[in-house]
C-alpha positions in Angstrom: 94.5 -89.0 -176.0 97.2 -91.2 -174.3 100.9 -91.0 -175.2 102.6 -94.1 -176.7 106.3 -94.2 -175.0 108.7 -96.8 -176.0 112.3 -97.1 -174.2 114.9 -99.6 -175.2 117.1 -100.7 -172.3 120.9 -100.0 -172.3 121.8 -102.0 -168.9 120.5 -105.2 -170.2 118.6 -106.6 -173.0 115.1 -105.4 -172.7 112.5 -102.8 -173.6 109.5 -101.0 -171.9 106.3 -99.6 -173.7 103.9 -97.5 -171.8 100.6 -95.6 -172.8 100.2 -92.7 -170.5 97.4 -90.4 -170.0 98.3 -87.1 -168.1 94.7 -85.3 -168.3 94.3 -85.6 -164.5 97.6 -86.6 -163.1 98.9 -89.9 -164.7 97.4 -93.0 -165.5 99.9 -95.3 -167.1 99.7 -98.8 -168.5 103.1 -100.5 -169.1 104.9 -103.6 -170.3 108.6 -104.3 -169.3 110.8 -107.1 -170.8 114.2 -107.7 -169.6 116.5 -110.9 -169.2 118.6 -109.7 -165.9 119.0 -111.4 -163.6 116.1 -113.7 -165.2 114.0 -113.5 -168.2 110.9 -111.9 -167.2 107.8 -110.1 -168.7 106.5 -107.3 -166.3 103.2 -105.3 -166.7 101.9 -102.5 -164.6 99.2 -100.0 -164.1 99.9 -96.8 -162.2 97.7 -94.1 -161.0 98.4 -90.6 -159.3 96.1 -87.8 -158.4 95.9 -84.4 -160.1 99.1 -83.5 -157.9 100.9 -86.4 -159.1 101.1 -88.0 -156.0 101.0 -91.9 -156.4 97.5 -93.4 -155.2 98.2 -96.8 -156.7 100.3 -99.3 -158.6 99.5 -102.9 -159.9 102.3 -105.0 -161.1 102.5 -108.4 -162.4 105.8 -110.4 -163.0 106.0 -113.6 -164.9 108.7 -116.1 -165.9 109.3 -119.7 -166.8 107.3 -121.6 -164.1 106.8 -118.5 -161.7 104.4 -115.5 -161.3 104.4 -112.8 -158.8 101.9 -110.0 -158.3 101.7 -106.8 -156.1 99.2 -103.9 -155.5 100.4 -100.9 -153.9 97.9 -98.3 -152.6 98.6 -95.1 -150.8 96.3 -92.8 -149.1 97.7 -89.6 -147.1 101.0 -91.1 -147.0 99.9 -94.5 -145.6 100.7 -97.4 -147.6 99.4 -100.9 -148.1 100.8 -103.6 -150.1 98.8 -106.8 -151.2 100.9 -109.6 -152.8 100.6 -113.4 -154.4 102.9 -115.7 -155.8 102.6 -119.0 -157.7 105.7 -121.3 -158.8 109.2 -120.5 -157.2 111.2 -117.5 -158.3 114.0 -118.4 -156.2 114.2 -121.7 -157.5 114.4 -120.5 -161.0 117.1 -118.1 -160.0 119.2 -120.7 -158.6 118.9 -122.9 -161.5 120.3 -120.1 -163.4 123.3 -119.3 -160.9 121.7 -116.3 -159.2 121.1 -115.5 -155.6 117.9 -115.7 -153.7 115.7 -112.6 -153.6 113.6 -110.9 -150.9 109.6 -111.6 -150.5 107.2 -109.4 -152.7 105.8 -106.5 -150.8 107.0 -105.0 -147.7 107.3 -106.3 -144.2 106.9 -103.1 -142.6 104.8 -100.5 -144.4 105.4 -97.9 -141.7 108.9 -97.4 -143.4 106.9 -96.1 -146.4 105.3 -93.3 -144.6 105.5 -89.9 -146.3 106.6 -91.3 -149.7 104.7 -89.4 -152.6 106.3 -91.7 -155.5 107.0 -95.2 -156.7 110.0 -96.1 -158.4 110.1 -99.2 -160.5 113.3 -100.9 -161.0 114.7 -100.2 -164.7 111.6 -98.1 -165.7 112.2 -94.2 -166.8 108.5 -93.7 -166.6 108.7 -93.6 -162.8 111.3 -90.9 -162.7 108.4 -88.6 -164.4 106.5 -88.8 -160.9 108.7 -86.5 -158.9 109.8 -84.3 -161.8 106.3 -83.5 -162.7 104.9 -83.4 -158.9 107.8 -80.9 -157.8 107.4 -78.9 -161.1 111.0 -79.1 -161.9 110.8 -78.3 -165.4 110.0 -74.7 -164.6 112.2 -74.4 -161.6 115.7 -72.5 -161.4 118.5 -74.6 -162.2 120.4 -76.1 -159.2 117.7 -76.6 -156.8 117.7 -79.9 -155.2 114.6 -81.9 -153.6 115.1 -85.1 -151.5 112.5 -87.4 -151.9 111.1 -90.5 -150.0 110.1 -93.3 -152.6 108.5 -96.8 -152.6 111.2 -98.4 -154.7 109.7 -101.9 -156.2 112.4 -103.9 -157.2 111.9 -106.3 -160.3 111.6 -109.3 -160.8 111.3 -109.8 -157.0 108.4 -107.0 -156.4 110.1 -106.6 -152.9 109.4 -102.8 -151.9 111.9 -100.6 -150.1 111.9 -97.4 -149.0 114.5 -95.3 -150.7 115.8 -91.7 -150.5 116.5 -89.9 -153.7 117.4 -86.3 -155.0 116.2 -84.7 -158.0 118.0 -81.5 -159.4 116.7 -79.1 -161.9 119.4 -78.3 -164.3 117.7 -76.3 -167.1 117.3 -77.0 -170.8 115.4 -79.8 -170.4 117.5 -81.8 -168.1 117.0 -83.3 -164.5 119.9 -84.6 -162.3 118.6 -87.8 -160.6 120.7 -89.1 -157.5 120.7 -91.9 -154.9 123.4 -92.8 -152.2 125.6 -94.5 -154.7 124.6 -93.3 -158.2 124.0 -90.2 -160.3 122.7 -89.6 -163.8 121.8 -86.6 -166.0 118.3 -87.3 -167.4 117.0 -85.5 -170.6 113.5 -85.2 -170.7 110.5 -83.8 -172.9 108.1 -80.7 -172.1 105.9 -83.3 -170.3 108.6 -84.7 -168.0 108.9 -87.9 -169.8 112.4 -89.2 -169.9 114.4 -89.1 -173.4 117.5 -90.4 -172.3 118.6 -92.1 -169.1 122.5 -92.5 -169.6 123.2 -96.3 -168.7 119.8 -97.3 -168.3 117.3 -96.6 -171.3 116.8 -94.4 -174.4 113.4 -93.4 -175.8 112.6 -94.6 -179.7 112.2 -92.7 -181.7 
């Protein structure tokens, strides 16, 4: 049976609901709502292999008068992105006083070579991918792992290579860090985030 997960955002007004099936890696279908930098709804479907290495992610983002879609596929460390856009997100952002954003997808898929995980902006669900893939819940505290991820930015759906560090802390805690940020995540026995300080908290 899929697991139902619901997070309330702390960094902005918003929420995420996911149905996650972990019987053969991860198959997750999620919906995200947020108002920053502009009101949008995002839906996604994420799949990994039994080894928890990402194989595909489909994301659709919609706001007032615009829609963007992205399909990411990974095979042996090689990534391919397919995108589509209707309306004008930049025009909607400008009307709200916000700066332009990047185009959906990536101009250079080669930058993503070797990435095993995706990271969807604002989604605690995607933190589970390296936690499970690296076996951090059963690892000795203090061991750090540097990972390369395909970072999917919302609402633009721009895809960027990013380096991140995950460190097992023991007692259901994992430290997540990037070049400019660090947070100690509290996770359950399956590696799903319960509390991501400053970003989201799971309900109940």
